[in-house]
C-alpha positions as CSV (number, residue, x, y, z in Angstrom):
1,M,-7.1,16.8,22.3
2,P,-5.0,14.0,20.6
3,S,-5.9,15.1,17.0
4,K,-4.9,18.7,17.7
5,T,-1.6,17.6,19.2
6,I,-0.8,15.4,16.2
7,S,-1.8,18.2,13.8
8,N,0.3,20.9,15.6
9,G,3.3,18.6,15.9
10,L,3.1,17.7,12.2
11,I,2.7,21.3,11.2
12,K,5.7,22.4,13.3
13,K,7.9,19.7,11.7
14,L,6.7,20.7,8.2
15,S,7.3,24.3,9.0
16,L,10.8,23.7,10.2
17,S,11.6,21.4,7.3
18,F,10.3,24.0,4.8
19,F,12.2,26.8,6.5
20,L,15.5,24.8,6.5
21,L,14.9,23.9,2.8
22,I,14.3,27.5,1.8
23,L,17.4,28.5,3.9
24,L,19.5,25.9,2.2
25,M,18.2,27.1,-1.2
26,G,19.1,30.7,-0.3
27,A,22.7,29.7,0.8
28,T,23.1,27.6,-2.4
29,Y,21.9,30.6,-4.4
30,V,24.4,32.9,-2.7
31,V,27.3,30.5,-3.3
32,I,26.4,29.8,-6.9
33,S,25.8,33.4,-7.6
34,T,29.2,34.4,-6.1
35,Y,31.0,31.7,-8.0
36,L,29.4,32.6,-11.4
37,T,30.0,36.3,-10.7
38,N,33.6,35.7,-10.0
39,K,33.9,33.6,-13.2
40,Y,32.2,36.2,-15.2
41,F,34.5,38.9,-13.8
42,E,37.6,36.9,-14.6
43,E,36.4,36.0,-18.1
44,S,35.6,39.7,-18.8
45,L,38.9,40.8,-17.4
46,Q,40.8,38.2,-19.5
47,K,39.0,39.2,-22.7
48,L,39.5,42.9,-22.1
49,N,43.3,42.3,-21.5
50,S,43.9,39.4,-23.8
51,G,46.2,41.6,-26.0
52,V,48.3,43.0,-23.2
53,A,51.3,40.7,-23.8
54,R,51.2,41.1,-27.6
55,H,50.9,44.9,-27.2
56,L,53.9,44.9,-24.8
57,I,56.1,43.2,-27.4
58,E,54.9,45.3,-30.3
59,E,55.0,48.7,-28.5
60,K,57.5,48.6,-25.7
61,F,60.3,46.8,-27.4
62,K,60.2,47.9,-31.0
63,D,62.5,50.9,-30.5
64,S,64.4,49.7,-27.5
65,S,67.5,47.6,-27.1
66,P,66.8,44.0,-27.2
67,F,65.9,42.6,-23.7
68,L,67.8,39.4,-24.6
69,E,71.5,39.8,-25.3
70,D,73.6,36.8,-26.1
71,G,70.9,34.6,-24.6
72,A,70.8,36.5,-21.3
73,V,68.1,38.7,-20.0
74,N,68.7,42.5,-20.1
75,K,67.3,42.8,-16.6
76,P,67.7,46.6,-16.2
77,L,65.9,47.3,-19.5
78,F,63.2,44.6,-19.0
79,G,62.7,45.6,-15.3
80,D,62.3,49.3,-16.0
81,I,59.7,48.8,-18.7
82,M,57.8,46.2,-16.6
83,H,57.8,48.4,-13.5
84,D,56.4,51.3,-15.5
85,M,53.6,49.1,-16.7
86,M,52.9,47.6,-13.2
87,A,52.9,51.1,-11.7
88,V,50.0,51.9,-13.9
89,N,48.3,48.4,-13.3
90,R,49.3,46.9,-10.0
91,A,47.2,43.8,-10.6
92,I,49.5,42.3,-13.2
93,E,52.6,40.1,-12.8
94,V,55.0,39.8,-15.8
95,Y,57.1,36.7,-16.6
96,L,59.6,36.1,-19.3
97,L,59.6,32.4,-20.5
98,D,61.8,30.4,-22.8
99,D,60.3,28.3,-25.5
100,H,59.8,25.4,-23.0
101,G,58.0,27.4,-20.4
102,S,60.9,27.9,-17.9
103,I,60.8,31.3,-16.2
104,L,63.8,33.3,-17.3
105,Y,62.9,36.5,-15.4
106,S,59.9,37.9,-13.5
107,V,58.8,41.3,-12.4
108,V,56.5,41.4,-9.4
109,L,55.9,44.2,-6.8
110,D,55.7,41.8,-3.9
111,H,58.3,39.1,-3.4
112,S,57.0,37.7,-0.2
113,N,56.1,34.4,-1.7
114,S,59.1,34.0,-3.9
115,A,60.4,30.9,-2.0
116,R,57.4,28.9,-3.1
117,A,57.4,30.2,-6.7
118,A,57.3,27.8,-9.5
119,R,60.2,27.6,-12.0
120,K,58.2,26.5,-15.0
121,I,54.8,27.2,-16.6
122,D,52.6,24.6,-18.2
123,M,52.6,25.5,-21.9
124,V,49.4,23.8,-23.0
125,P,47.1,26.6,-21.7
126,V,49.6,29.2,-23.1
127,K,49.5,27.7,-26.6
128,S,45.8,27.3,-26.4
129,F,45.4,31.0,-25.5
130,I,47.7,32.1,-28.3
131,A,45.6,30.0,-30.8
132,S,42.3,31.4,-29.4
133,P,42.9,34.6,-27.5
134,T,39.2,35.3,-27.0
135,E,38.5,32.0,-25.1
136,Y,38.3,31.8,-21.3
137,I,41.5,29.9,-20.4
138,L,43.2,29.6,-17.0
139,G,47.0,29.2,-16.7
140,D,49.5,28.5,-13.9
141,D,50.1,31.0,-11.1
142,P,53.9,30.8,-10.7
143,R,53.7,32.3,-7.1
144,T,51.1,29.7,-6.0
145,P,51.8,26.3,-7.6
146,G,48.7,24.3,-8.3
147,K,46.5,27.4,-8.5
148,K,45.0,28.6,-11.9
149,K,44.5,32.2,-12.9
150,I,43.6,34.3,-15.9
151,F,46.5,35.5,-18.0
152,S,47.7,37.0,-21.3
153,A,50.6,35.6,-23.4
154,A,52.4,36.3,-26.6
155,P,55.4,34.7,-28.4
156,F,58.6,36.6,-29.3
157,S,61.7,35.9,-31.3
158,I,64.9,38.0,-30.9
159,N,68.2,37.1,-32.6
160,G,67.0,33.6,-33.2
161,K,66.0,33.2,-29.5
162,E,62.3,32.3,-29.1
163,G,60.2,32.7,-25.9
164,Y,57.0,34.1,-24.4
165,I,55.8,37.0,-22.4
166,Y,53.4,35.6,-19.8
167,I,51.4,38.1,-17.8
168,V,49.1,37.1,-14.8
169,L,46.2,39.5,-15.0
170,A,45.1,39.0,-11.4
171,G,48.2,38.9,-9.4
172,K,48.8,38.6,-5.7
173,A,48.1,42.3,-5.0
174,F,44.9,42.2,-7.0
175,E,43.9,39.0,-5.2
176,E,44.4,40.5,-1.7
177,V,42.4,43.7,-2.5
178,T,39.6,41.9,-4.3
179,Y,39.4,39.2,-1.6
180,S,38.7,41.8,1.2
181,R,36.2,43.6,-0.9
182,F,34.6,40.4,-2.1
183,S,34.3,39.1,1.5
184,S,32.5,42.2,2.4
185,L,30.2,41.8,-0.6
186,F,29.6,38.2,0.3
187,V,28.6,39.0,3.9
188,R,26.2,41.7,2.7
189,L,24.8,39.5,0.1
190,S,24.4,36.6,2.5
191,V,22.7,38.7,5.2
192,G,20.3,40.2,2.6
193,A,19.6,36.8,1.1
194,T,19.0,35.2,4.5
195,L,16.6,38.0,5.5
196,L,14.7,37.7,2.3
197,T,14.7,33.9,2.6
198,V,13.3,34.0,6.1
199,M,10.5,36.4,5.1
200,F,9.7,34.4,2.0
201,A,9.8,31.1,4.0
202,A,7.4,32.5,6.6
203,V,4.8,33.7,4.1
204,A,5.1,30.9,1.6
205,G,5.5,28.2,4.3
206,F,2.4,29.3,6.1
207,I,0.3,29.3,2.9
208,S,1.8,26.1,1.6
209,I,1.5,24.2,4.8
210,W,-2.1,25.4,5.4
211,F,-3.0,24.3,1.9
212,L,-1.1,21.0,1.9
213,T,-2.4,19.9,5.3
214,K,-6.1,20.9,4.6
215,N,-7.0,17.3,3.5
216,L,-4.9,15.9,6.4
217,R,-6.8,18.1,8.9
218,D,-10.1,16.9,7.5
219,I,-9.0,13.2,7.8
220,I,-7.9,13.8,11.4
221,Y,-11.2,15.4,12.2
222,Q,-13.2,12.5,10.7
223,V,-11.0,10.0,12.6
224,K,-11.6,11.9,15.8
225,R,-15.3,11.8,15.2
226,F,-15.2,8.1,14.6
227,Q,-13.1,7.6,17.7
228,D,-15.6,9.5,19.7
229,G,-18.4,7.1,18.6
230,D,-19.8,8.6,15.5
231,I,-19.5,5.5,13.3
232,R,-21.1,7.4,10.4
233,A,-18.0,9.7,10.1
234,R,-16.6,9.4,6.6
235,I,-14.3,11.4,4.3
236,V,-16.3,13.0,1.5
237,N,-14.9,12.4,-2.0
238,A,-12.0,10.4,-0.7
239,E,-10.8,9.4,-4.1
240,Q,-10.4,13.0,-5.2
241,T,-8.3,14.3,-2.2
242,D,-4.6,14.8,-2.2
243,L,-4.3,11.9,0.3
244,S,-6.7,9.6,-1.6
245,L,-5.0,6.4,-0.5
246,L,-5.2,7.3,3.2
247,A,-8.7,8.7,2.8
248,T,-10.1,5.7,1.0
249,S,-8.3,3.4,3.4
250,F,-9.9,5.1,6.4
251,N,-13.4,4.9,4.7
252,E,-12.9,1.2,3.9
253,M,-11.6,0.6,7.5
254,A,-14.6,2.4,9.0
255,D,-17.0,0.4,6.8
256,T,-15.3,-2.9,7.8
257,I,-15.5,-1.9,11.5
258,V,-19.2,-1.0,11.2
259,N,-19.9,-4.3,9.4
260,N,-18.0,-6.2,12.1
261,I,-20.0,-4.4,14.8
262,E,-23.2,-5.2,13.0
263,E,-22.1,-8.8,12.5
264,L,-21.2,-9.1,16.2
265,Q,-24.5,-7.6,17.2
266,S,-26.3,-10.1,14.9
267,V,-24.2,-12.9,16.3
268,D,-25.0,-11.8,19.9
269,K,-28.7,-11.6,19.0
270,L,-28.5,-15.1,17.4
271,R,-26.7,-16.3,20.5
272,Q,-29.4,-15.1,22.7
273,E,-32.0,-16.7,20.4
274,L,-30.0,-19.9,20.4
275,I,-29.8,-20.0,24.2
276,A,-33.6,-19.3,24.4
277,N,-34.5,-21.9,21.8
278,V,-32.1,-24.5,23.1
279,S,-33.4,-24.0,26.6
280,H,-37.0,-24.4,25.4
281,D,-36.3,-27.4,23.2
282,L,-34.3,-29.1,25.9
283,R,-36.7,-28.2,28.6
284,T,-39.7,-29.9,27.0
285,P,-38.3,-33.5,26.6
286,L,-36.4,-33.1,29.9
287,A,-39.7,-32.2,31.7
288,I,-41.5,-35.1,30.1
289,L,-38.7,-37.5,31.1
290,Q,-38.6,-36.1,34.7
291,G,-42.4,-36.2,35.0
292,Y,-42.9,-39.8,33.9
293,I,-39.8,-41.0,35.8
294,E,-41.2,-39.5,39.0
295,T,-44.6,-41.0,38.3
296,L,-43.0,-44.4,37.9
297,Q,-41.1,-44.0,41.1
298,I,-44.1,-42.8,43.1
299,K,-46.9,-45.0,41.6
300,Q,-44.9,-48.0,40.4
301,S,-46.9,-50.4,42.6
302,K,-50.2,-49.0,41.6
303,L,-49.6,-49.0,37.8
304,S,-50.5,-51.8,35.5
305,E,-48.0,-53.4,33.2
306,K,-49.7,-51.7,30.3
307,E,-49.4,-48.2,31.9
308,V,-45.7,-48.9,32.8
309,S,-45.0,-50.0,29.3
310,E,-46.7,-46.9,28.0
311,Y,-44.8,-44.6,30.3
312,L,-41.5,-46.2,29.4
313,G,-42.3,-45.7,25.7
314,I,-43.0,-42.0,26.3
315,I,-39.7,-41.8,28.3
316,Q,-37.8,-43.5,25.4
317,N,-39.4,-41.3,22.8
318,S,-38.5,-38.1,24.8
319,S,-34.9,-39.3,25.3
320,E,-34.6,-40.0,21.6
321,K,-35.8,-36.5,20.8
322,L,-33.4,-35.1,23.3
323,S,-30.5,-37.1,21.9
324,Y,-31.4,-36.1,18.4
325,L,-31.5,-32.4,19.3
326,I,-28.2,-32.6,21.1
327,K,-26.7,-34.4,18.1
328,Q,-27.9,-31.7,15.8
329,L,-26.6,-28.9,18.0
330,F,-23.2,-30.6,18.2
331,E,-23.1,-31.2,14.5
332,Y,-24.0,-27.6,13.6
333,S,-21.5,-26.2,16.1
334,K,-18.7,-28.2,14.4
335,L,-19.8,-27.1,11.0
336,E,-19.9,-23.5,12.0
337,A,-16.5,-23.7,13.7
338,K,-15.2,-25.2,10.4
339,Q,-14.0,-28.3,12.2
340,V,-15.6,-30.7,9.7
341,I,-13.3,-31.6,6.8
342,P,-15.1,-33.4,4.0
343,N,-13.6,-36.7,2.8
344,H,-14.2,-36.5,-1.0
345,E,-14.6,-39.7,-2.9
346,P,-16.4,-40.9,-6.0
347,F,-19.7,-42.6,-5.4
348,Q,-23.0,-43.3,-7.3
349,L,-25.5,-40.8,-6.1
350,A,-28.5,-42.7,-7.4
351,D,-27.6,-45.7,-5.2
352,L,-27.5,-43.4,-2.2
353,I,-30.9,-41.9,-3.0
354,F,-32.5,-45.4,-3.2
355,D,-30.9,-46.3,0.2
356,V,-32.4,-43.2,1.8
357,R,-35.8,-43.9,0.3
358,A,-35.7,-47.4,1.8
359,K,-35.1,-45.9,5.2
360,Y,-38.0,-43.5,5.0
361,K,-40.4,-45.9,3.3
362,M,-42.1,-47.2,6.5
363,L,-42.5,-43.6,7.9
364,A,-44.0,-42.4,4.7
365,E,-46.5,-45.3,4.6
366,K,-47.4,-44.6,8.2
367,R,-48.3,-41.0,7.3
368,N,-49.9,-42.1,4.0
369,I,-47.3,-40.2,1.9
370,T,-46.1,-41.4,-1.5
371,L,-42.3,-41.5,-2.0
372,L,-41.1,-41.1,-5.6
373,I,-37.8,-41.2,-7.3
374,E,-37.3,-39.6,-10.8
375,A,-33.9,-40.1,-12.3
376,E,-32.4,-39.6,-15.7
377,N,-30.5,-42.5,-17.4
378,E,-26.8,-42.9,-16.9
379,I,-26.3,-40.6,-13.9
380,P,-22.5,-40.2,-13.5
381,M,-20.7,-40.6,-10.2
382,V,-20.2,-37.5,-8.1
383,F,-17.1,-36.4,-6.1
384,A,-18.1,-35.6,-2.5
385,D,-18.3,-36.8,1.1
386,I,-20.9,-39.5,1.0
387,S,-21.8,-39.4,4.7
388,L,-22.3,-35.6,4.6
389,V,-24.3,-35.8,1.4
390,E,-26.5,-38.5,3.0
391,R,-27.0,-36.1,6.0
392,V,-28.2,-33.4,3.6
393,I,-30.7,-35.7,1.9
394,Q,-31.9,-37.0,5.2
395,N,-32.5,-33.5,6.6
396,L,-34.3,-32.4,3.4
397,M,-36.4,-35.6,3.6
398,D,-37.2,-35.0,7.3
399,N,-38.3,-31.5,6.4
400,A,-40.4,-32.7,3.5
401,L,-42.2,-35.5,5.3
402,K,-42.7,-33.2,8.3
403,F,-44.7,-30.6,6.3
404,T,-46.4,-32.9,3.8
405,P,-50.0,-33.7,4.7
406,A,-51.6,-37.1,4.5
407,N,-52.2,-38.4,0.9
408,G,-49.4,-36.1,-0.3
409,S,-46.2,-37.0,-2.1
410,V,-42.5,-36.4,-1.8
411,K,-40.3,-36.8,-4.9
412,I,-36.5,-37.0,-5.3
413,A,-35.5,-35.9,-8.8
414,I,-32.0,-36.5,-10.2
415,S,-30.7,-34.9,-13.4
416,K,-27.3,-34.2,-14.9
417,N,-25.4,-31.7,-17.1
418,Q,-21.8,-31.6,-18.3
419,S,-20.2,-30.8,-14.9
420,H,-22.8,-31.4,-12.2
421,V,-25.5,-33.7,-11.0
422,N,-28.6,-31.9,-9.8
423,I,-30.8,-33.1,-6.9
424,A,-34.2,-31.8,-6.1
425,I,-36.5,-32.7,-3.1
426,V,-40.1,-31.8,-4.0
427,D,-43.0,-32.0,-1.6
428,S,-46.7,-31.2,-1.8
429,G,-46.9,-29.4,1.5
430,P,-48.3,-25.9,2.3
431,G,-45.4,-24.1,0.8
432,I,-43.3,-21.2,2.1
433,P,-44.2,-17.5,1.6
434,K,-41.6,-15.7,-0.6
435,A,-40.9,-13.1,2.1
436,E,-39.8,-16.0,4.5
437,Q,-37.7,-18.0,2.0
438,S,-34.5,-15.8,2.6
439,Y,-34.0,-16.8,6.2
440,I,-35.3,-20.4,6.5
441,F,-31.6,-21.6,6.3
442,E,-30.7,-19.7,9.4
443,R,-30.5,-21.6,12.6
444,Y,-33.6,-21.5,14.7
445,R,-35.5,-19.7,12.0
446,Q,-38.6,-21.4,10.7
447,S,-41.3,-20.2,8.5
448,K,-44.2,-18.7,10.3
449,T,-46.4,-21.2,8.4
450,H,-44.5,-24.0,10.2
451,H,-43.7,-22.5,13.5
452,K,-45.9,-24.9,15.4
453,S,-44.2,-27.9,13.9
454,E,-41.9,-30.0,16.0
455,G,-38.1,-29.7,15.6
456,A,-35.4,-27.3,16.6
457,G,-35.3,-25.4,13.3
458,I,-31.6,-26.3,12.7
459,G,-31.9,-29.0,10.1
460,L,-31.8,-26.7,7.1
461,A,-29.0,-24.6,8.6
462,I,-26.9,-27.9,8.7
463,V,-27.8,-28.5,5.1
464,K,-26.5,-25.1,4.0
465,K,-23.3,-25.5,6.0
466,I,-22.5,-28.9,4.5
467,L,-23.1,-27.7,1.0
468,E,-20.9,-24.7,1.6
469,I,-17.9,-26.9,2.4
470,H,-18.7,-28.7,-0.9
471,N,-18.6,-25.4,-2.8
472,S,-22.3,-25.8,-3.5
473,T,-25.5,-23.9,-2.7
474,I,-29.0,-24.8,-2.0
475,R,-32.0,-23.1,-3.6
476,V,-35.7,-23.1,-2.5
477,I,-38.6,-22.7,-4.9
478,S,-42.0,-22.6,-3.1
479,Q,-45.5,-21.3,-3.5
480,P,-48.2,-21.4,-0.7
481,N,-50.6,-24.3,-1.0
482,V,-48.6,-25.7,-3.9
483,G,-45.5,-27.2,-2.4
484,T,-41.8,-26.6,-1.9
485,T,-38.7,-27.7,-3.9
486,F,-35.1,-27.7,-2.5
487,Q,-32.4,-27.9,-5.2
488,F,-28.6,-28.4,-4.9
489,H,-25.8,-29.8,-7.1
490,L,-22.7,-31.9,-6.7
491,P,-19.6,-32.0,-9.1
492,V,-19.3,-34.9,-11.5
493,Y,-16.4,-37.3,-10.9
494,T,-13.7,-37.0,-13.6
495,L,-11.2,-39.6,-14.8
496,N,-8.4,-38.2,-12.9
497,G,-10.4,-38.3,-9.7
498,V,-10.5,-34.5,-9.3
499,S,-13.8,-32.6,-9.0
500,P,-14.2,-29.9,-11.7
501,S,-14.1,-26.3,-10.6
């Protein structure tokens, strides 16, 4: 299973990373612990033996002959005393310095490294130590230039000759012994720390990874459910999970996909309805055209001029209906595909209303319907596409005249406010039930009250699309047996020629 493979692979990577991290922490702990232990040991050793040099001067040389005679070192005397001391403590190395730090004489048990020995000691640490003998201070190692070691030092003055006794507390012999022992300790400590680290990493890693990946496993499970077709799969309390961003993103993605699926299903259903309705609406005028044309072809010699004229009139009427239907379908398809770009310009809406009324005057009189215009004074110009607005008003007028009975009325009302001009088309027709008002602007959806009326049921859908590209909406107010009102608004034209938002 893909989700299981992803989960196992991630857990393995997390486990390995966690193990290496713990191992690195263990190694770091061993190194730091060793370093601090060594420093602690050196500091303790230096503090414990800080007075060795001073004690040497006070105790060993107070009753002896001077170890400096005529500015020269009394080597036998100095050497005997120092060898006695170093026989007791093999770790130390004793150096006799002049007042500038130059080595006058040294006593060490091992001279193997004498060729590389320094000839002078840096006096800054020495003077610092003498000033603060309890401080942890490192000085030069004469046998290993550049290396620092713990030491003890004290000044002396003999026959006007000043100098220093400089004792390295952890000499070469001490270093060799402690190094071997310390290496053994380091190995044992490393092995022990590594074993403890592995055990700790195994237990802590398993618990931590199981806990940390709990939310991730749930997300993977829900994603797999969704992948397998359960479109209701969602992550519960997504905002409260450790991976809240991922969880909420999945839920939002799933909702979007479901909405898109529903929309596609709705579009497919409307497409089927469109094909069925278009086929029906095209078939009727085409059948009429075909029938009368065939009749004329077959019985042309037997028909009177009056019958021929009547048949031609029917053919012309059917072709006009067919042409009008095709025009509507083409117009709606362009609007739905957003291929229509409005050409905004200022114009006087009241003048357009009166022009439209003049076009419908004869049709209204023929059906015995009264056309009225009700306009406030000083209606300002609007900023819109005049041809598209005219199309909106014509479709609304076609709709109103279609459903208004004889002796009824259709009124166009114009009013204004600070930013918009409001237009209302009011008829005295049978009205539209409230339950059906929400879908009358969908293509090929007509009120059941009017389902037997002629027309393709696409005129109001065109109205809605045109107003949408003008950032406007249309509203319907209707009551059965009272009448219907369609309202929309257009922006007022401003002095700078820009429509207000």
